[in-house]
LODRENLUM-518820 format. One record per atom (N, C-alpha, C, O, CB): residue in three letters; chain; x, y, z. Coordinates in steps of 0.001 Angstrom, whole numbers. Atoms other than C-alpha are relative to their C-alpha. Glycine has a CB too. Example, Ala and Ser with C-alpha at 12.3 -4.5 7.8 and 13.67 -1.06 7.14 Angstrom:
BEGIN
+---------+--------+---------+---------+---------+
! residuo ! cadena !      c1 !      c2 !      c3 !
+---------+--------+---------+---------+---------+
!     ALA !      A !     890 !   -1190 !       0 !
!     ALA !      A !   12300 !   -4500 !    7800 !
!     ALA !      A !     900 !    1200 !       0 !
!     ALA !      A !    1936 !    1181 !     665 !
!     ALA !      A !    -992 !      27 !    1246 !
!     SER !      A !    -820 !   -1190 !     -60 !
!     SER !      A !   13670 !   -1060 !    7140 !
!     SER !      A !    -770 !    1090 !     730 !
!     SER !      A !    -261 !    2198 !     899 !
!     SER !      A !     414 !     462 !   -1415 !
+---------+--------+---------+---------+---------+
***
This chain:
BEGIN
+---------+--------+---------+---------+---------+
! residuo ! cadena !      c1 !      c2 !      c3 !
+---------+--------+---------+---------+---------+
!     UNK !      A !     714 !   -1240 !     262 !
!     UNK !      A !    9705 !   35437 !    3154 !
!     UNK !      A !   -1385 !     -33 !     634 !
!     UNK !      A !   -1819 !     945 !    1243 !
!     UNK !      A !    -110 !     247 !   -1505 !
!     UNK !      A !    1353 !      95 !    -560 !
!     UNK !      A !    6273 !   34175 !    4203 !
!     UNK !      A !      36 !     160 !    1514 !
!     UNK !      A !    -847 !     788 !    2099 !
!     UNK !      A !    -651 !   -1347 !    -376 !
!     UNK !      A !    -132 !    -112 !   -1450 !
!     UNK !      A !    7468 !   33875 !    7802 !
!     UNK !      A !     258 !    1448 !     406 !
!     UNK !      A !    -308 !    1928 !    1388 !
!     UNK !      A !    1133 !    -907 !     509 !
!     UNK !      A !    -293 !   -1407 !    -283 !
!     UNK !      A !    8867 !   37422 !    7746 !
!     UNK !      A !   -1263 !     839 !    -165 !
!     UNK !      A !   -1543 !    1715 !     654 !
!     UNK !      A !    1123 !     525 !    -928 !
!     UNK !      A !    1246 !    -741 !     250 !
!     UNK !      A !    5602 !   38735 !    6279 !
!     UNK !      A !    -992 !    -240 !    1137 !
!     UNK !      A !   -1661 !     694 !    1581 !
!     UNK !      A !    -627 !    -420 !   -1358 !
!     UNK !      A !     910 !     315 !   -1108 !
!     UNK !      A !    3600 !   36947 !    8993 !
!     UNK !      A !     438 !     710 !    1276 !
!     UNK !      A !    -398 !    1229 !    2016 !
!     UNK !      A !     -60 !   -1522 !     235 !
!     UNK !      A !    -513 !    -706 !   -1176 !
!     UNK !      A !    5853 !   38388 !   11705 !
!     UNK !      A !    -267 !    1499 !    -116 !
!     UNK !      A !    -611 !    2154 !     868 !
!     UNK !      A !    1512 !    -260 !     171 !
!     UNK !      A !     242 !   -1418 !     247 !
!     UNK !      A !    5504 !   41838 !   10133 !
!     UNK !      A !   -1468 !     344 !     253 !
!     UNK !      A !   -1778 !    1339 !     909 !
!     UNK !      A !     397 !     373 !   -1441 !
!     UNK !      A !    1431 !    -244 !    -199 !
!     UNK !      A !    1714 !   41598 !   10061 !
!     UNK !      A !    -376 !     -99 !    1477 !
!     UNK !      A !   -1206 !     671 !    1958 !
!     UNK !      A !    -832 !    -997 !    -821 !
!     UNK !      A !     250 !     122 !   -1441 !
!     UNK !      A !    1693 !   40437 !   13696 !
!     UNK !      A !     522 !    1232 !     736 !
!     UNK !      A !    -118 !    1718 !    1669 !
!     UNK !      A !     664 !   -1281 !     562 !
!     UNK !      A !    -556 !   -1206 !    -625 !
!     UNK !      A !    3930 !   43377 !   14641 !
!     UNK !      A !    -903 !    1202 !    -252 !
!     UNK !      A !   -1070 !    2049 !     625 !
!     UNK !      A !    1419 !     283 !    -532 !
!     UNK !      A !     914 !   -1101 !     319 !
!     UNK !      A !    1530 !   45757 !   12875 !
!     UNK !      A !   -1224 !     -42 !     913 !
!     UNK !      A !   -1695 !     999 !    1372 !
!     UNK !      A !    -436 !     -65 !   -1482 !
!     UNK !      A !    1132 !     152 !    -925 !
!     UNK !      A !   -1335 !   44372 !   14974 !
!     UNK !      A !     436 !     394 !    1407 !
!     UNK !      A !    -276 !    1114 !    2108 !
!     UNK !      A !    -541 !   -1462 !     -14 !
!     UNK !      A !    -507 !    -306 !   -1343 !
!     UNK !      A !     779 !   44595 !   18130 !
!     UNK !      A !     279 !    1483 !     191 !
!     UNK !      A !     195 !    1988 !    1310 !
!     UNK !      A !    1264 !    -791 !     271 !
!     UNK !      A !    -300 !   -1431 !    -111 !
!     UNK !      A !    1687 !   48209 !   17359 !
!     UNK !      A !   -1216 !     791 !     466 !
!     UNK !      A !   -1078 !    1870 !    1042 !
!     UNK !      A !     492 !     546 !   -1341 !
!     UNK !      A !    1236 !    -672 !    -416 !
!     UNK !      A !   -1931 !   49144 !   17994 !
!     UNK !      A !    -389 !    -347 !    1437 !
!     UNK !      A !   -1332 !     223 !    1986 !
!     UNK !      A !   -1138 !    -371 !    -943 !
!     UNK !      A !     315 !     455 !   -1358 !
!     UNK !      A !   -1902 !   47404 !   21393 !
!     UNK !      A !    1086 !     368 !    1012 !
!     UNK !      A !    1103 !    -170 !    2119 !
!     UNK !      A !    -205 !   -1504 !       3 !
!     UNK !      A !   -1074 !    -383 !    -916 !
!     UNK !      A !    1157 !   49058 !   22957 !
!     UNK !      A !    -587 !     636 !    1249 !
!     UNK !      A !   -1571 !    1372 !    1174 !
!     UNK !      A !     987 !     971 !    -685 !
!     UNK !      A !     525 !    -521 !   -1265 !
!     UNK !      A !     648 !   49931 !   26621 !
!     UNK !      A !     158 !    1514 !      96 !
!     UNK !      A !    -660 !    2184 !     727 !
!     UNK !      A !     705 !    -669 !    1178 !
!     UNK !      A !    -214 !   -1446 !       5 !
!     UNK !      A !    2059 !   53431 !   26094 !
!     UNK !      A !     187 !     479 !   -1429 !
!     UNK !      A !     752 !    -226 !   -2265 !
!     UNK !      A !    1223 !     384 !     867 !
!     UNK !      A !    -184 !    -585 !    1324 !
!     UNK !      A !    1945 !   55708 !   23070 !
!     UNK !      A !    1463 !     411 !    -143 !
!     UNK !      A !    1988 !    1132 !     706 !
!     UNK !      A !    -955 !    1223 !    -219 !
!     UNK !      A !   -1399 !    -389 !     215 !
!     UNK !      A !    5470 !   56057 !   21647 !
!     UNK !      A !     121 !    1507 !    -269 !
!     UNK !      A !    -854 !    2165 !    -632 !
!     UNK !      A !     601 !    -797 !   -1178 !
!     UNK !      A !    -217 !   -1419 !     296 !
!     UNK !      A !    7012 !   59509 !   21267 !
!     UNK !      A !    -105 !     234 !   -1510 !
!     UNK !      A !    -123 !    -711 !   -2299 !
!     UNK !      A !    1388 !     470 !     533 !
!     UNK !      A !     218 !    -339 !    1407 !
!     UNK !      A !    6620 !   61348 !   17971 !
!     UNK !      A !    1102 !    -524 !    -917 !
!     UNK !      A !     813 !    -980 !   -2024 !
!     UNK !      A !    -108 !    1496 !    -153 !
!     UNK !      A !   -1106 !     493 !     828 !
!     UNK !      A !   10075 !   60387 !   16664 !
!     UNK !      A !    -149 !   -1499 !    -272 !
!     UNK !      A !     101 !   -1965 !   -1383 !
!     UNK !      A !    1353 !     283 !     684 !
!     UNK !      A !     201 !    1445 !     161 !
!     UNK !      A !    9320 !   56706 !   17246 !
!     UNK !      A !   -1202 !    -273 !    -893 !
!     UNK !      A !   -1169 !   -1183 !   -1722 !
!     UNK !      A !    -191 !    -680 !    1370 !
!     UNK !      A !    1188 !     157 !     852 !
!     UNK !      A !    5875 !   57057 !   15667 !
!     UNK !      A !     357 !     253 !   -1470 !
!     UNK !      A !    -113 !    -462 !   -2356 !
!     UNK !      A !   -1128 !     969 !     452 !
!     UNK !      A !    -427 !    -279 !    1372 !
!     UNK !      A !    7481 !   58596 !   12571 !
!     UNK !      A !     824 !   -1158 !    -551 !
!     UNK !      A !     669 !   -1528 !   -1715 !
!     UNK !      A !     814 !    1306 !     -59 !
!     UNK !      A !    -812 !    1143 !     430 !
!     UNK !      A !    9985 !   55723 !   12409 !
!     UNK !      A !    -898 !   -1197 !    -324 !
!     UNK !      A !    -682 !   -1888 !   -1319 !
!     UNK !      A !    1031 !    -380 !    1097 !
!     UNK !      A !     945 !    1089 !     247 !
!     UNK !      A !    7141 !   53200 !   12678 !
!     UNK !      A !    -718 !     215 !   -1330 !
!     UNK !      A !    -828 !    -705 !   -2141 !
!     UNK !      A !   -1025 !    -106 !    1153 !
!     UNK !      A !     710 !    -342 !    1238 !
!     UNK !      A !    5232 !   54969 !    9896 !
!     UNK !      A !     905 !    -233 !   -1211 !
!     UNK !      A !     510 !    -879 !   -2182 !
!     UNK !      A !    -483 !    1473 !      35 !
!     UNK !      A !    -922 !      88 !    1129 !
!     UNK !      A !    8276 !   55186 !    7631 !
!     UNK !      A !     355 !   -1450 !    -331 !
!     UNK !      A !     362 !   -1839 !   -1499 !
!     UNK !      A !    1268 !     789 !     298 !
!     UNK !      A !    -341 !    1407 !     234 !
!     UNK !      A !    9263 !   51543 !    8081 !
!     UNK !      A !   -1184 !    -763 !    -580 !
!     UNK !      A !   -1016 !   -1599 !   -1468 !
!     UNK !      A !     462 !    -663 !    1302 !
!     UNK !      A !    1200 !     664 !     508 !
!     UNK !      A !    5680 !   50405 !    7495 !
!     UNK !      A !    -206 !     329 !   -1482 !
!     UNK !      A !    -466 !    -559 !   -2294 !
!     UNK !      A !   -1242 !     421 !     822 !
!     UNK !      A !     172 !    -414 !    1395 !
!     UNK !      A !    5422 !   52437 !    4279 !
!     UNK !      A !    1084 !    -612 !    -892 !
!     UNK !      A !     790 !   -1088 !   -1989 !
!     UNK !      A !      28 !    1538 !    -111 !
!     UNK !      A !   -1098 !     543 !     800 !
!     UNK !      A !    8845 !   51292 !    3051 !
!     UNK !      A !    -201 !   -1494 !    -228 !
!     UNK !      A !      60 !   -1999 !   -1320 !
!     UNK !      A !    1357 !     259 !     688 !
!     UNK !      A !     228 !    1442 !     119 !
!     UNK !      A !    7955 !   47655 !    3723 !
!     UNK !      A !   -1136 !    -310 !    -969 !
!     UNK !      A !   -1052 !   -1273 !   -1732 !
!     UNK !      A !    -308 !    -602 !    1371 !
!     UNK !      A !    1183 !     277 !     813 !
!     UNK !      A !    4578 !   47872 !    1964 !
!     UNK !      A !      -1 !     653 !   -1374 !
!     UNK !      A !    -521 !      75 !   -2328 !
!     UNK !      A !   -1204 !     437 !     731 !
!     UNK !      A !      70 !    -758 !    1250 !
!     UNK !      A !    5078 !   50470 !    -777 !
!     UNK !      A !    1348 !      53 !    -710 !
!     UNK !      A !    1409 !      54 !   -1940 !
!     UNK !      A !    -492 !    1413 !     271 !
!     UNK !      A !   -1330 !    -162 !     582 !
!     UNK !      A !    8834 !   50728 !   -1292 !
!     UNK !      A !     428 !    1457 !      85 !
!     UNK !      A !     -63 !    2211 !     925 !
!     UNK !      A !      22 !    -484 !   -1465 !
!     UNK !      A !    -538 !   -1357 !     -41 !
!     UNK !      A !   10716 !   53928 !   -2037 !
!     UNK !      A !   -1089 !    1052 !    -195 !
!     UNK !      A !   -2042 !     859 !    -950 !
!     UNK !      A !    1073 !     168 !   -1062 !
!     UNK !      A !     926 !   -1125 !      67 !
!     UNK !      A !    8873 !   57207 !   -1603 !
!     UNK !      A !     155 !     703 !   -1346 !
!     UNK !      A !    1227 !    1219 !   -1663 !
!     UNK !      A !     244 !     992 !    1171 !
!     UNK !      A !      -4 !    -706 !    1283 !
!     UNK !      A !    7962 !   58631 !   -5017 !
!     UNK !      A !   -1061 !    1095 !     -19 !
!     UNK !      A !   -1280 !    1737 !   -1047 !
!     UNK !      A !    -235 !    -985 !   -1157 !
!     UNK !      A !    1052 !   -1009 !     -76 !
!     UNK !      A !    5195 !   60944 !   -3828 !
!     UNK !      A !     605 !    1397 !      97 !
!     UNK !      A !    1759 !    1565 !     491 !
!     UNK !      A !    -920 !    -268 !    1203 !
!     UNK !      A !    -423 !   -1395 !     -98 !
!     UNK !      A !    5425 !   64727 !   -3998 !
!     UNK !      A !       9 !     417 !    1469 !
!     UNK !      A !    -884 !      48 !    2232 !
!     UNK !      A !    -934 !     928 !    -834 !
!     UNK !      A !    -113 !    -457 !   -1391 !
!     UNK !      A !    6561 !   66370 !    -749 !
!     UNK !      A !   -1123 !     987 !     301 !
!     UNK !      A !   -1351 !    1917 !    -471 !
!     UNK !      A !    1391 !     655 !     263 !
!     UNK !      A !    1077 !    -925 !    -372 !
!     UNK !      A !    3655 !   68089 !    1045 !
!     UNK !      A !     530 !    1420 !     204 !
!     UNK !      A !    1711 !    1626 !     488 !
!     UNK !      A !    -701 !    -486 !    1279 !
!     UNK !      A !    -360 !   -1400 !    -176 !
!     UNK !      A !    3656 !   71870 !    1276 !
!     UNK !      A !     352 !     324 !    1441 !
!     UNK !      A !      93 !    -468 !    2348 !
!     UNK !      A !   -1127 !     887 !    -461 !
!     UNK !      A !    -483 !    -374 !   -1337 !
!     UNK !      A !    5085 !   73742 !    4258 !
!     UNK !      A !   -1120 !     210 !    1007 !
!     UNK !      A !    -865 !     223 !    2211 !
!     UNK !      A !     824 !    1254 !     -88 !
!     UNK !      A !    1106 !    -164 !    -949 !
!     UNK !      A !    1626 !   74281 !    5751 !
!     UNK !      A !    -456 !   -1336 !     579 !
!     UNK !      A !   -1148 !   -1363 !    1597 !
!     UNK !      A !   -1177 !     694 !    -681 !
!     UNK !      A !     346 !    1343 !    -490 !
!     UNK !      A !    1202 !   70501 !    6187 !
!     UNK !      A !    1210 !    -566 !     743 !
!     UNK !      A !    1949 !   -1398 !     215 !
!     UNK !      A !    -431 !    -953 !   -1184 !
!     UNK !      A !   -1198 !     376 !    -756 !
!     UNK !      A !    3795 !   70023 !    8914 !
!     UNK !      A !      46 !   -1489 !     320 !
!     UNK !      A !    1109 !   -2106 !     252 !
!     UNK !      A !      69 !     794 !    1285 !
!     UNK !      A !      38 !    1434 !    -309 !
!     UNK !      A !    2665 !   66521 !    9889 !
!     UNK !      A !     297 !    -811 !   -1256 !
!     UNK !      A !    1092 !   -1751 !   -1223 !
!     UNK !      A !   -1378 !    -402 !     589 !
!     UNK !      A !    -237 !     688 !    1265 !
!     UNK !      A !    2564 !   65386 !    6272 !
!     UNK !      A !    1453 !      70 !    -436 !
!     UNK !      A !    2008 !    -909 !    -935 !
!     UNK !      A !    -876 !     582 !   -1075 !
!     UNK !      A !   -1413 !    -163 !     358 !
!     UNK !      A !    6046 !   66783 !    5670 !
!     UNK !      A !     897 !    -873 !     882 !
!     UNK !      A !    1840 !   -1494 !     392 !
!     UNK !      A !     416 !    1476 !     123 !
!     UNK !      A !    -803 !     821 !    -916 !
!     UNK !      A !    7451 !   65047 !    8752 !
!     UNK !      A !     -97 !   -1472 !    -390 !
!     UNK !      A !     908 !   -2184 !    -391 !
!     UNK !      A !    -463 !     199 !    1466 !
!     UNK !      A !     183 !    1391 !     410 !
!     UNK !      A !    5968 !   61730 !    7623 !
!     UNK !      A !     728 !    -270 !   -1320 !
!     UNK !      A !    1393 !   -1294 !   -1478 !
!     UNK !      A !   -1502 !    -328 !    -139 !
!     UNK !      A !    -656 !     144 !    1295 !
!     UNK !      A !    7214 !   62253 !    4066 !
!     UNK !      A !    1513 !     -70 !     179 !
!     UNK !      A !    2172 !    -932 !    -402 !
!     UNK !      A !    -377 !    1166 !    -932 !
!     UNK !      A !   -1450 !     -32 !    -236 !
!     UNK !      A !   10725 !   63124 !    5286 !
!     UNK !      A !     497 !   -1297 !     637 !
!     UNK !      A !    1533 !   -1832 !     243 !
!     UNK !      A !     365 !    1190 !     897 !
!     UNK !      A !    -397 !    1243 !    -679 !
!     UNK !      A !   10873 !   60083 !    7589 !
!     UNK !      A !      18 !   -1166 !    -984 !
!     UNK !      A !     942 !   -1979 !    -973 !
!     UNK !      A !    -958 !    -310 !    1173 !
!     UNK !      A !      70 !    1075 !     989 !
!     UNK !      A !    9803 !   57764 !    4771 !
!     UNK !      A !    1101 !     165 !   -1044 !
!     UNK !      A !    1737 !    -814 !   -1435 !
!     UNK !      A !   -1384 !     -21 !    -681 !
!     UNK !      A !    -991 !    -260 !    1035 !
!     UNK !      A !   12123 !   59415 !    2242 !
!     UNK !      A !    1416 !    -360 !     461 !
!     UNK !      A !    2258 !    -728 !    -359 !
!     UNK !      A !     -55 !    1464 !    -415 !
!     UNK !      A !   -1320 !     360 !    -535 !
!     UNK !      A !   15124 !   58798 !    4532 !
!     UNK !      A !     310 !   -1482 !    -192 !
!     UNK !      A !    1474 !   -1879 !    -163 !
!     UNK !      A !      79 !     354 !    1483 !
!     UNK !      A !    -192 !    1448 !     159 !
!     UNK !      A !   14609 !   55062 !    3989 !
!     UNK !      A !     155 !    -420 !   -1459 !
!     UNK !      A !     222 !   -1612 !   -1759 !
!     UNK !      A !   -1167 !    -745 !     614 !
!     UNK !      A !    -125 !     305 !    1427 !
!     UNK !      A !   14945 !   55303 !     203 !
!     UNK !      A !    1172 !    -951 !    -221 !
!     UNK !      A !    2274 !    -722 !     277 !
!     UNK !      A !     189 !    1300 !    -830 !
!     UNK !      A !   -1031 !     993 !     276 !
!     UNK !      A !   16897 !   52296 !   -1043 !
!     UNK !      A !     -16 !   -1184 !     952 !
!     UNK !      A !     654 !   -2186 !     703 !
!     UNK !      A !    1335 !     645 !      49 !
!     UNK !      A !     114 !    1110 !    -948 !
!     UNK !      A !   16006 !   50102 !    1951 !
!     UNK !      A !    -935 !   -1050 !    -596 !
!     UNK !      A !   -2021 !    -716 !   -1069 !
!     UNK !      A !    -526 !     494 !    1396 !
!     UNK !      A !     844 !    1060 !     559 !
!     UNK !      A !   14638 !   46745 !     816 !
!     UNK !      A !   -1240 !    -212 !     864 !
!     UNK !      A !   -1265 !     142 !    2043 !
!     UNK !      A !     795 !   -1318 !    -122 !
!     UNK !      A !    1240 !     297 !    -716 !
!     UNK !      A !   11152 !   45662 !    1792 !
!     UNK !      A !     268 !    -935 !    1174 !
!     UNK !      A !    -246 !    -724 !    2272 !
!     UNK !      A !   -1036 !    -622 !    -949 !
!     UNK !      A !    -310 !     958 !   -1067 !
!     UNK !      A !   12540 !   42731 !    3798 !
!     UNK !      A !     740 !     665 !    1156 !
!     UNK !      A !     450 !     392 !    2321 !
!     UNK !      A !     836 !   -1154 !    -552 !
!     UNK !      A !    -752 !    -696 !   -1050 !
!     UNK !      A !   14986 !   44963 !    5685 !
!     UNK !      A !    -920 !     919 !     799 !
!     UNK !      A !    -813 !    1003 !    2022 !
!     UNK !      A !    1163 !     811 !    -610 !
!     UNK !      A !     947 !    -886 !    -688 !
!     UNK !      A !   12216 !   47454 !    6476 !
!     UNK !      A !    -938 !    -807 !     892 !
!     UNK !      A !   -1249 !    -392 !    2008 !
!     UNK !      A !    -814 !     824 !   -1022 !
!     UNK !      A !     867 !     856 !    -811 !
!     UNK !      A !    9961 !   44637 !    7686 !
!     UNK !      A !     716 !    -430 !    1274 !
!     UNK !      A !     151 !    -354 !    2365 !
!     UNK !      A !    -447 !   -1236 !    -802 !
!     UNK !      A !    -748 !     474 !   -1166 !
!     UNK !      A !   12673 !   43281 !    9986 !
!     UNK !      A !     246 !    1133 !     993 !
!     UNK !      A !     136 !     929 !    2202 !
!     UNK !      A !    1337 !    -616 !    -437 !
!     UNK !      A !    -211 !   -1147 !    -891 !
!     UNK !      A !   13457 !   46741 !   11377 !
!     UNK !      A !   -1294 !     372 !     720 !
!     UNK !      A !   -1273 !     727 !    1898 !
!     UNK !      A !     530 !    1211 !    -793 !
!     UNK !      A !    1300 !    -298 !    -607 !
!     UNK !      A !    9740 !   47328 !   11996 !
!     UNK !      A !    -313 !   -1018 !    1097 !
!     UNK !      A !    -731 !    -648 !    2194 !
!     UNK !      A !   -1120 !       0 !   -1074 !
!     UNK !      A !     233 !    1075 !    -977 !
!     UNK !      A !    9397 !   43965 !   13770 !
!     UNK !      A !     847 !     240 !    1247 !
!     UNK !      A !     350 !     149 !    2370 !
!     UNK !      A !     327 !   -1392 !    -618 !
!     UNK !      A !    -912 !    -234 !   -1125 !
!     UNK !      A !   12436 !   44746 !   15940 !
!     UNK !      A !    -415 !    1225 !     807 !
!     UNK !      A !    -347 !    1208 !    2037 !
!     UNK !      A !    1435 !     171 !    -505 !
!     UNK !      A !     417 !   -1222 !    -692 !
!     UNK !      A !   11178 !   48250 !   16761 !
!     UNK !      A !   -1232 !    -256 !     861 !
!     UNK !      A !   -1276 !     157 !    2019 !
!     UNK !      A !    -286 !    1121 !   -1011 !
!     UNK !      A !    1223 !     287 !    -764 !
!     UNK !      A !    7728 !   47033 !   17831 !
!     UNK !      A !     327 !    -910 !    1182 !
!     UNK !      A !    -208 !    -722 !    2275 !
!     UNK !      A !   -1079 !    -659 !    -908 !
!     UNK !      A !    -393 !     897 !   -1097 !
!     UNK !      A !    9319 !   44246 !   19899 !
!     UNK !      A !     677 !     781 !    1123 !
!     UNK !      A !     472 !     479 !    2299 !
!     UNK !      A !     944 !   -1108 !    -517 !
!     UNK !      A !    -696 !    -788 !   -1025 !
!     UNK !      A !   11490 !   46810 !   21696 !
!     UNK !      A !    -961 !     893 !     785 !
!     UNK !      A !    -649 !    1312 !    1900 !
!     UNK !      A !    1087 !     858 !    -646 !
!     UNK !      A !     991 !    -854 !    -662 !
!     UNK !      A !    8385 !   48845 !   22572 !
!     UNK !      A !   -1000 !    -800 !     829 !
!     UNK !      A !   -1698 !    -244 !    1677 !
!     UNK !      A !    -745 !     825 !   -1031 !
!     UNK !      A !     993 !     843 !    -688 !
!     UNK !      A !    6328 !   45901 !   23843 !
!     UNK !      A !     445 !    -360 !    1400 !
!     UNK !      A !    -271 !   -1062 !    2114 !
!     UNK !      A !    -261 !   -1274 !    -794 !
+---------+--------+---------+---------+---------+
***
């Protein structure tokens, strides 16, 4: 677990150093996996329809409901590695 957490934290640092900005769909996936790994299932209220960015982020995170923290960490690590 400690090794996975260290890899996850390194991937989070590397995500800020990518040579190119990922597309919006990939950015949403990164956000959702990061939140799922750190917070767990989304229990927050869905933002209103005027907050389109907030809703997109909420929806992306909510799709991962039931995914374990370890699985989300590994998926995040793999995603960042594929972008590097």
